[in-house]
Every structure is written in C-alpha cells, then in structure tokens.
C-alpha positions in Angstrom: 73.6 -6.3 -1.8 72.2 -5.3 1.5 69.7 -2.9 2.0 70.1 -0.2 4.6 67.6 1.7 6.7 67.6 4.9 8.5 65.4 5.8 11.2 65.7 9.6 12.6 64.1 11.6 15.6 63.5 15.2 15.0 62.9 17.6 17.8 61.1 20.6 17.1 59.3 23.4 18.6 55.8 22.2 18.8 54.5 26.1 18.1 56.2 26.0 14.6 54.2 22.6 13.5 52.9 24.1 9.9 56.6 25.1 9.2 58.1 22.1 10.2 55.2 19.9 8.4 56.0 22.1 5.3 59.7 21.6 5.5 59.3 17.9 6.0 57.1 17.8 2.6 59.5 19.9 0.7 62.4 17.2 2.0 60.2 14.3 0.8 59.6 15.9 -2.6 63.3 16.8 -3.0 64.1 13.2 -2.2 62.7 12.1 -5.7 65.9 13.3 -7.2 67.8 10.2 -5.3 68.3 7.2 -6.9 68.9 4.0 -4.7 66.5 5.7 -2.2 63.4 3.4 -2.0 61.2 4.8 1.0 61.9 8.5 2.5 58.8 9.0 4.8 58.2 11.4 7.6 56.1 10.8 10.5 54.6 13.0 13.3 54.9 11.2 17.0 51.6 10.6 18.6 52.5 11.0 22.0 55.1 14.0 22.3 54.5 17.2 20.7 57.3 18.6 18.3 58.7 15.2 17.8 58.8 14.0 14.3 60.4 10.6 12.7 62.2 9.7 9.4 61.8 6.1 8.0 64.1 5.7 5.0 65.3 2.5 3.1 68.1 2.6 0.9 69.2 0.1 -1.8 72.5 -0.2 -0.2 75.3 1.6 1.8 76.4 3.6 -1.5 72.9 5.1 -1.8 73.0 6.2 1.7 76.6 7.6 1.3 75.2 10.1 -1.4 72.2 11.1 0.3 71.4 14.9 0.7 74.1 15.8 -1.8 71.5 17.1 -4.6 70.9 20.7 -5.0 67.3 20.3 -4.0 67.7 18.2 -1.2 70.7 20.5 0.0 68.3 23.3 0.2 65.3 21.1 1.7 67.3 19.7 4.3 68.8 23.0 5.4 65.4 24.6 5.5 64.3 21.6 7.7 67.6 21.6 10.1 66.8 25.5 10.6 63.9 24.5 12.7 65.2 21.5 14.7 65.5 22.3 18.5 68.4 19.7 18.7 70.7 17.6 16.4 68.7 14.5 15.1 69.0 11.1 16.8 70.0 9.0 13.7 70.1 5.0 13.8 71.0 3.1 11.0 70.2 -0.7 10.3 69.9 -3.4 7.9 66.1 -4.8 7.7 65.6 -8.6 8.2 62.3 -9.1 7.7 59.0 -6.9 6.6 55.7 -6.8 4.8 55.5 -4.7 1.4 59.5 -4.3 1.0 61.4 -6.4 -1.3 64.5 -7.5 0.9 
C-alpha cells in the first residue's frame, strides 16, 4: 500500500486569527476519530497573514477517501470552512522519502 499525503493551503481573514486557530485545533482534535490518518497538522504561514497550511498523511487512498465522514470531523470542518475566504488549494501526493515517517 502506498501512503498518501495531502497539503492544503487555507486562506482566511487575518483579523479572525484567534477564531481560525481555535477552529484548526478543533479540527485536529476531531481527527482522532479517523483511522488511517497518521498525521494531521495545521501550520500558520510565517510570511503571509491569514494563510494556514494543513499537512496530512494517510495510510492509503482508502483512508483519504473516508476523511471527514465522522460526525465530529464534519462539524469541525464546517466551522473551519465558514472562516475561509476562498476555497482551499489542495495537493495530493505520495511520499517518497522522509525522516520520522515510516514509508
């Protein structure tokens, strides 16, 4: 099985940073319900205000395919989605080399 990585760029209103970061934390907490989701991490861009990144690793495409289907994750993602000022830019890839990850 090939692991799947996802990198998403989120654009938000810089004036709502506290709300956005609380929603990101809630989304990460809700991710605990997802099996096959190995890494789910949110990052604040250091150069551009209002930009956040998600880095995700899934055990395989099936795990990615069911991402966001649990009730907790649906609610958390909806709350976060309401704070976005544009649709997320999403890139899906397969990891080929890493330190700290079992590929």
